[in-house]
C-alpha positions in Angstrom: 225.7 166.1 163.5 223.3 163.7 164.5 220.6 162.3 162.4 217.7 163.5 164.6 215.4 161.7 161.7 216.4 158.3 163.8 215.4 157.6 167.0 217.6 157.1 170.3 218.6 153.8 170.9 218.8 152.2 174.4 220.1 149.0 174.8 219.6 146.8 177.9 221.5 143.7 178.9 220.2 140.7 180.7 221.6 138.5 183.4 225.1 137.3 183.5 226.4 140.2 181.5 226.8 144.2 181.5 226.3 147.0 179.2 229.6 145.7 177.4 227.9 142.8 175.9 226.6 145.0 173.4 229.9 146.4 172.2 229.8 144.8 168.6 226.3 145.8 168.1 227.6 149.5 169.3 230.6 149.2 166.9 227.9 148.4 164.2 225.2 150.6 164.9 227.7 154.0 164.8 229.3 152.8 161.5 225.8 153.1 160.4 225.2 156.4 161.4 223.4 156.0 164.6 225.0 158.4 167.2 222.7 158.7 169.9 223.2 155.5 171.7 222.8 154.7 175.2 223.4 151.2 177.2 222.2 150.8 180.6 224.1 149.2 183.4 221.2 147.3 185.5 221.7 146.2 189.0 220.1 143.1 188.6 218.4 143.1 191.9 215.1 143.1 191.0 212.8 143.7 188.1 211.3 146.8 189.6 215.0 148.1 190.2 216.3 147.5 186.5 213.0 149.1 185.1 213.3 151.9 187.2 217.0 152.2 186.2 216.0 151.7 182.6 212.9 154.3 182.9 215.9 157.0 184.5 218.0 156.6 181.3 214.8 156.9 178.7 213.4 159.9 180.8 217.1 161.9 180.1 216.2 161.8 176.3 214.4 164.0 174.5 212.6 162.6 171.4 211.7 159.1 170.5 213.8 156.0 171.8 213.8 152.4 170.6 214.2 150.3 173.5 216.4 146.8 172.9 216.5 144.2 175.2 218.6 141.1 175.5 217.7 138.1 177.4 216.3 139.4 180.8 216.7 142.5 179.5 213.6 142.0 177.2 211.5 141.4 180.3 213.1 145.1 181.5 211.8 146.7 178.4 208.6 145.0 178.6 208.2 146.7 181.9 209.8 150.2 181.4 208.8 150.6 177.9 205.2 152.0 178.9 206.9 155.6 178.9 205.5 157.8 176.4 208.9 158.6 174.3 209.5 154.9 173.8 208.7 154.4 170.3 209.1 150.6 169.7 210.8 147.7 171.2 213.3 144.9 169.8 213.8 141.7 171.7 217.3 139.8 170.9 216.8 136.2 172.1 215.0 137.8 175.1 211.8 137.2 177.4 208.9 139.1 176.6 206.5 138.3 179.5 202.8 139.1 180.1 201.1 140.6 182.7 202.1 138.6 186.0 204.5 136.3 184.2 208.3 136.0 185.0 211.3 134.8 183.3 211.5 132.0 185.9 208.0 131.0 185.2 208.5 130.8 181.4 211.9 128.7 181.9 210.2 126.2 183.8 207.3 125.6 181.6 210.4 124.5 178.7 213.6 124.0 180.7 216.4 125.2 178.0 219.2 122.9 177.5 221.8 124.5 180.2 219.1 125.3 182.8 221.0 123.0 185.2 224.3 124.8 184.7 222.7 127.8 186.8 223.6 127.9 190.5 222.9 130.0 193.3 226.0 131.1 195.6 225.8 131.4 199.6 224.3 135.0 199.1 221.6 134.1 196.6 223.1 135.7 193.6 222.9 133.1 190.4 225.9 132.3 188.5 226.8 130.0 185.4 229.8 128.0 186.1 232.9 129.3 184.5 233.9 125.6 183.2 230.4 125.5 181.5 229.8 129.0 180.6 230.9 128.8 176.9 228.8 125.7 176.3 225.7 127.1 178.1 225.5 130.9 177.0 228.2 131.4 174.1 228.9 128.3 172.4 229.4 130.0 169.0 232.4 132.4 170.3 235.7 131.8 170.8 237.1 130.5 173.9 238.9 133.4 174.5 235.8 135.9 174.1 233.6 133.3 176.1 236.4 133.1 179.0 236.0 137.1 179.3 232.2 136.9 179.3 232.6 133.8 182.1 235.1 135.8 184.0 233.1 139.1 184.1 229.6 137.9 184.2 227.6 139.8 186.3 225.0 137.6 188.6 221.6 138.3 189.1 219.7 138.4 192.5 218.2 134.7 192.6 214.5 136.4 193.3 214.9 138.4 190.1 214.5 135.2 187.8 211.0 135.0 189.7 209.7 138.8 189.4 206.6 138.9 187.4 205.8 142.2 185.2 203.3 144.2 186.9 200.6 146.3 184.5 200.0 146.3 181.2 203.6 144.6 179.1 204.7 147.5 176.7 204.6 145.2 173.7 200.8 145.4 173.9 200.9 149.1 172.6 204.2 149.7 171.3 205.3 148.3 167.6 208.1 145.4 168.6 210.7 143.2 166.5 211.9 139.9 167.7 214.9 137.6 166.9 215.1 134.6 167.8 218.1 132.3 168.5 217.6 128.7 167.2 220.9 127.2 169.1 219.7 128.9 172.3 220.5 126.9 175.5 219.6 129.8 178.1 215.9 130.2 176.9 214.6 127.3 174.9 214.4 128.6 171.1 210.7 127.6 171.3 209.7 129.8 174.2 211.3 132.3 172.4 209.0 131.6 169.1 206.0 131.5 171.8 206.9 134.9 173.0 207.6 136.3 169.4 204.1 135.1 168.0 202.3 136.3 171.1 203.7 139.8 170.8 202.7 140.1 166.8 206.0 142.0 165.9 206.1 143.6 162.6 209.4 141.6 161.9 210.6 138.5 163.3 214.1 137.1 162.2 215.8 133.6 163.4 219.4 133.1 163.6 221.6 130.0 163.9 223.0 131.4 167.2 223.7 131.0 170.7 221.9 133.0 173.4 224.8 135.5 172.8 223.7 136.2 169.4 224.6 140.1 170.1 228.3 139.1 170.2 228.3 136.0 167.5 226.1 137.7 164.8 226.2 141.6 165.6 225.4 142.2 161.7 222.3 140.6 161.5 221.2 141.9 165.2 222.1 145.6 163.9 220.2 144.9 160.9 217.1 144.3 162.7 217.6 147.1 165.0 218.2 149.2 161.7 215.0 148.2 160.5 213.1 148.8 163.4 214.4 152.3 163.7 214.0 153.0 159.7 210.4 151.8 160.4 209.7 154.0 163.3 211.4 157.4 161.4 209.3 156.6 158.4 206.0 156.5 160.5 206.7 159.8 162.4 
């Protein structure tokens, strides 16, 4: 029987990945007794579309929900996390924009190391070149694991990168937690630190990890999610 004292956990992926990027975290959370687990499959067509897809999943869940966003998924949970049953937010090497702020604008302020490796195709979708995917996104994963990510990457519509958060960002009202990847080449580590400080999280951790910390360091990432869930359960 599921432990009803724990919030349901909804995992939200970012650009160039899908719900399966959370595979190791899902396995670790389940091993630790978390059974009410969900992973959104976002279309990556606009922030509005992705936030609504996430809201639809959250609305199907009875009881409190802990939203966990990786990368651009942080912008999604910032936009979607104002729903009443969202109890908290966890950002994993993620964007945490303020009102009228977009991931693209944040990236332009402090360009990350691999920014130049992102290129649009003729249909306006943004890709990371397969030959530079590992060094850009997942330099601390094996060549085999990074190759699978490169081949299965889910490209966002380019305009999505410039979509700003509208209305009040969820982190202003909901307790938050943040994980910084100090070797991140897709979001500048100092941008992550700035966003983490701004949202005033209950806890911040720094990992010597790539952008793909959810795959390269699932144990510490799960530790943070578990700490957030335990904190929320204790405050109910």
